[in-house]
C-alpha positions in Angstrom: 86.3 51.7 118.6 89.5 49.9 117.9 88.2 48.8 114.5 87.0 52.4 113.7 90.4 53.8 114.6 92.2 51.1 112.4 89.9 52.0 109.5 90.6 55.7 109.8 94.4 55.0 110.1 94.3 53.1 106.9 92.3 55.7 105.1 94.7 58.5 106.3 97.8 56.5 105.3 96.4 56.1 101.7 95.6 59.7 101.5 99.0 60.8 102.8 100.8 58.7 100.2 98.6 59.5 97.2 101.1 62.3 96.1 103.7 59.6 95.3 101.6 58.2 92.5 102.9 60.6 90.0 106.1 58.7 89.4 106.2 56.1 86.6 106.9 53.2 89.0 103.8 53.9 91.1 101.7 54.4 88.0 102.5 50.8 87.0 100.9 49.5 90.1 99.4 51.3 93.0 100.8 48.8 95.5 100.1 50.7 98.7 96.5 50.2 98.0 96.8 46.7 96.5 98.7 45.6 99.6 95.8 46.3 101.8 93.4 43.9 100.0 95.3 41.1 98.3 97.7 38.3 99.2 99.9 36.6 96.6 103.1 34.8 95.9 106.0 36.5 94.4 105.1 35.5 90.9 104.7 39.0 89.5 108.2 39.9 90.6 109.5 36.7 89.1 107.8 37.6 85.9 109.5 41.0 85.8 112.9 39.3 86.3 112.5 36.3 83.9 109.8 37.5 81.6 107.4 34.9 80.1 109.7 32.1 81.2 108.2 31.6 84.7 108.0 27.8 85.3 110.7 27.1 82.6 113.8 26.9 84.6 112.7 29.3 87.3 114.6 28.9 90.6 112.5 27.7 93.5 114.9 29.3 96.0 114.4 32.6 94.2 110.6 32.4 94.6 111.1 31.6 98.4 113.3 34.7 98.8 110.7 36.9 97.2 107.8 35.6 99.2 104.3 37.1 99.2 102.3 40.3 99.6 101.6 41.7 103.0 98.0 42.7 103.6 95.9 44.9 105.8 97.2 48.2 107.4 100.8 47.0 107.4 100.5 46.4 103.7 99.5 50.0 103.3 102.5 51.2 105.3 104.9 49.1 103.5 103.6 50.0 100.1 103.9 53.6 100.9 107.5 53.3 102.0 108.5 51.3 98.9 106.7 53.8 96.6 108.7 56.5 98.1 111.9 54.6 97.7 111.1 53.8 94.1 110.4 57.4 93.3 113.8 58.3 94.7 115.6 55.7 92.6 113.8 57.0 89.4 114.7 60.6 90.1 118.4 59.6 91.0 119.0 57.1 88.2 116.7 58.1 85.3 118.2 55.5 82.8 117.1 52.6 85.0 113.8 50.8 84.5 112.1 50.9 88.0 109.0 49.0 88.6 106.9 48.7 91.7 105.5 45.1 91.9 103.7 43.6 94.8 105.6 44.6 97.9 108.9 45.0 96.0 110.8 47.2 93.6 112.4 45.7 90.5 115.3 47.7 88.9 116.5 46.6 85.6 119.9 47.7 84.2 121.0 46.8 80.7 123.6 48.2 78.4 121.7 51.6 77.9 121.0 52.3 81.6 124.2 52.9 83.3 125.3 49.5 84.6 126.9 47.4 81.9 129.8 45.0 81.3 132.4 44.9 78.6 132.2 41.8 76.3 133.2 38.6 78.1 134.1 40.6 81.3 132.4 40.8 84.7 134.3 43.6 86.5 132.2 46.7 87.4 133.7 49.5 85.2 133.9 53.1 86.0 130.6 54.0 84.4 128.8 51.3 86.2 130.4 52.3 89.5 129.0 55.9 89.2 125.4 54.6 88.7 125.7 51.9 91.5 127.1 54.6 93.8 123.9 56.6 93.4 121.8 53.5 94.1 124.0 52.6 97.1 123.1 55.8 98.8 119.4 55.1 98.5 120.0 51.5 99.8 121.8 52.8 102.8 119.0 55.2 103.5 116.4 52.6 103.4 118.1 49.9 105.4 115.0 47.8 106.2 115.1 46.1 102.8 116.5 42.8 101.5 118.4 43.0 98.2 118.3 40.4 95.4 120.8 40.7 92.5 120.1 38.6 89.4 122.4 38.2 86.4 121.5 37.4 82.8 123.2 37.2 79.4 122.3 37.1 75.6 122.5 33.9 73.7 125.9 34.5 72.1 128.4 31.8 73.3 127.9 28.6 75.0 125.2 28.0 77.6 127.5 26.9 80.3 129.9 29.8 79.6 126.9 32.2 79.7 125.7 30.8 83.0 129.1 31.4 84.7 129.3 34.8 83.2 126.0 35.8 84.5 126.9 34.4 87.9 130.2 36.4 88.0 128.4 39.6 86.9 125.7 39.2 89.6 128.3 38.6 92.3 130.5 41.5 91.0 127.5 43.9 91.6 126.8 42.4 95.0 130.3 42.5 96.1 130.6 46.1 95.0 127.8 47.1 97.2 129.2 45.1 100.1 132.9 45.5 100.0 133.2 49.0 98.3 130.1 50.7 99.6 129.8 49.0 103.0 126.3 47.6 102.7 125.5 44.5 105.0 126.1 41.2 103.3 123.1 39.8 105.2 120.8 41.9 103.0 121.9 40.3 99.8 120.8 37.2 97.8 122.5 36.5 94.5 121.1 34.5 91.6 121.8 34.0 87.9 120.2 32.5 84.8 122.8 32.8 81.9 121.0 33.0 78.6 117.9 30.9 79.8 115.6 33.8 80.6 115.5 36.4 77.8 113.1 39.3 77.9 113.7 40.1 74.3 114.6 38.4 71.0 118.2 37.5 70.6 118.2 37.7 66.9 118.8 41.5 66.8 121.6 43.5 68.4 119.1 45.6 70.3 117.5 42.6 71.8 120.7 41.1 72.9 121.8 44.3 74.4 118.6 44.4 76.5 119.1 40.7 77.5 122.6 41.5 79.0 121.1 42.7 82.1 121.2 42.7 85.8 118.1 43.0 88.0 118.2 44.4 91.5 115.1 43.6 93.6 114.3 45.4 96.9 112.1 43.6 99.3 110.8 44.5 102.8 112.8 42.7 105.5 111.3 41.2 108.7 112.0 44.4 110.6 110.0 46.6 108.2 107.2 44.0 108.3 107.1 43.8 112.1 107.3 47.6 112.4 104.4 48.0 110.0 102.3 45.4 111.8 102.9 47.2 115.1 102.2 50.6 113.8 99.0 49.4 112.0 97.9 47.8 115.3 97.7 44.3 113.6 
């Protein structure tokens, strides 16, 4: 009887959450269903952050922060919550690229999506503040997530300089959320790659603009996982 109830619970959870699949993020990967049947490392999320350069300078600590996929009924519940959050982000910030991958949400901001930096600068400008303010409201609403901020640059300039620039830009975004918007510092991990992980060709102005980017990755924290396990009866 307990097994039957758990099976019915999972089927109902999937049915209730199916309406969310209309947004672009959930079209990319139906994670609330995937989470119930697979277990994996965070490789797919890493790929979204650093493109085809996984294994070429990728940060081991970064992979550890991302972790793996939660399976079973808990995975269904977590996937549903993350799908809902991704949909809200897409609706609130239409210029950002929002992807649902594994149990996480990967948000990519480049120079065309509302969060950008002046040349050789890393302060969060007024335009970027307006976009980050919208995202901060959603992050505050969904407090049971950890937040990873990753900075990148194009290939113009010395490698060492770009590494520092991407670090400063990543910390500028994290610090804005923490000091200006009041989000808990315990939720944040910050990383940077300079020019080492391009997603696009650096030999065109358009490609360089897309490589000057900041990724924000949202991941279920231990509380969300524990609550989902308890609710699913695992």
